[in-house]
C-alpha positions as CSV (number, residue, x, y, z in Angstrom):
1,M,141.2,31.6,79.2
2,P,142.1,28.5,81.1
3,N,145.7,27.4,81.2
4,T,146.6,24.7,78.7
5,E,149.8,22.8,78.0
6,D,150.0,24.7,74.7
7,D,150.0,28.1,76.5
8,P,151.5,27.8,80.0
9,L,151.6,31.6,80.4
10,N,147.9,31.9,81.0
11,P,147.0,31.8,84.7
12,L,145.1,28.7,85.9
13,N,142.2,30.8,87.1
14,A,141.8,33.0,84.0
15,E,138.4,33.1,82.4
16,A,137.3,34.7,79.1
17,L,135.3,37.8,79.8
18,P,131.9,38.0,78.2
19,R,131.8,40.4,75.3
20,R,129.5,43.4,75.8
21,A,126.8,43.7,73.3
22,V,127.2,46.5,70.7
23,A,124.4,48.0,68.6
24,V,124.3,50.8,66.0
25,A,121.5,52.4,64.0
26,L,121.8,53.7,60.5
27,K,119.6,56.4,58.7
28,D,118.7,55.8,55.1
29,R,119.7,58.9,53.1
30,S,119.3,57.3,49.7
31,A,116.6,59.8,48.8
32,E,119.2,62.6,49.2
33,G,121.7,60.7,47.1
34,K,123.9,60.2,50.1
35,V,125.4,57.2,52.0
36,P,123.7,56.1,55.2
37,E,124.4,58.0,58.4
38,L,125.2,56.6,61.8
39,T,122.4,57.8,64.1
40,A,122.9,55.7,67.3
41,A,125.6,53.6,68.9
42,G,125.9,51.9,72.3
43,R,127.2,49.1,74.3
44,G,125.7,47.0,77.1
45,E,122.3,48.3,78.2
46,L,122.3,51.1,75.6
47,A,122.8,48.5,72.9
48,K,119.8,46.5,74.3
49,Q,117.7,49.7,74.2
50,I,118.7,50.4,70.6
51,L,117.6,46.9,69.6
52,E,114.3,47.1,71.6
53,I,113.4,50.4,69.8
54,A,114.2,48.8,66.4
55,F,112.1,45.7,67.2
56,Q,109.2,47.8,68.5
57,N,109.2,49.8,65.3
58,G,109.4,46.9,63.0
59,I,112.9,47.8,61.8
60,K,114.9,45.0,60.3
61,V,117.9,44.1,62.4
62,R,121.0,42.3,61.1
63,E,123.6,40.9,63.4
64,D,127.3,41.6,62.5
65,A,129.3,42.1,65.7
66,N,132.5,43.1,63.9
67,L,130.8,45.8,61.8
68,A,128.9,47.1,64.9
69,E,132.2,47.4,66.7
70,L,133.8,49.3,63.9
71,L,130.8,51.7,63.4
72,A,130.5,52.3,67.1
73,K,133.9,54.0,67.1
74,F,132.8,56.8,64.8
75,E,131.0,60.0,65.5
76,L,127.2,60.0,65.5
77,D,125.3,61.9,62.7
78,S,128.3,61.3,60.4
79,P,128.3,59.5,57.1
80,I,129.4,55.9,57.1
81,P,133.2,55.9,56.8
82,T,134.7,54.6,53.6
83,E,136.3,51.5,55.2
84,A,132.8,50.3,56.2
85,L,130.9,51.1,53.0
86,M,131.1,47.7,51.5
87,A,130.0,45.9,54.7
88,V,127.1,48.4,55.2
89,G,126.1,48.0,51.6
90,E,125.8,44.2,52.0
91,I,123.7,44.5,55.1
92,L,121.4,47.1,53.5
93,A,121.0,44.9,50.5
94,Y,119.9,42.1,52.9
95,V,117.4,44.5,54.6
96,Y,116.0,45.8,51.3
97,Q,115.7,42.2,50.0
98,A,113.9,41.1,53.2
99,N,111.5,44.0,52.7
100,G,111.0,43.1,49.0
101,E,112.4,46.5,47.9
102,P,115.1,47.4,45.4
103,N,118.4,48.5,46.9
104,P,118.8,52.2,46.3
105,F,122.4,52.2,47.7
106,D,124.0,50.3,44.8
107,A,124.5,53.4,42.7
108,I,125.5,55.5,45.6
109,L,128.0,53.1,46.9
110,K,129.6,52.9,43.5
111,E,129.9,56.7,43.3
112,E,131.4,57.0,46.8
113,L,133.9,54.3,46.1
114,A,134.9,55.8,42.8
115,K,135.5,59.2,44.6
116,H,137.9,57.6,47.1
117,D,139.7,55.3,44.6
118,G,140.3,58.0,42.1
């Protein structure tokens, strides 16, 4: 960040570092009555490869950098953590709507949230 009069503590030669791309992949487990599972996560070149595979296979992609950052911190092949369920549900609703399909996760998300709230 360049030095400004408002923040004289920043060095004059400081520049913002570019943010590394982050991508994650989720597995639909609605047929099993379960929440989605994190199946792939990566940064930089690996993130680009995850996106390329998705595009090559006609998989709908939704950009949400904050959610991708959050999910990339969790262990692969694990269910989506409770703190991310609502955001993942919104993204999946978008994907199902884009595909012209009903969202099977609505009931599952409600059940999971009820377990953790009660």
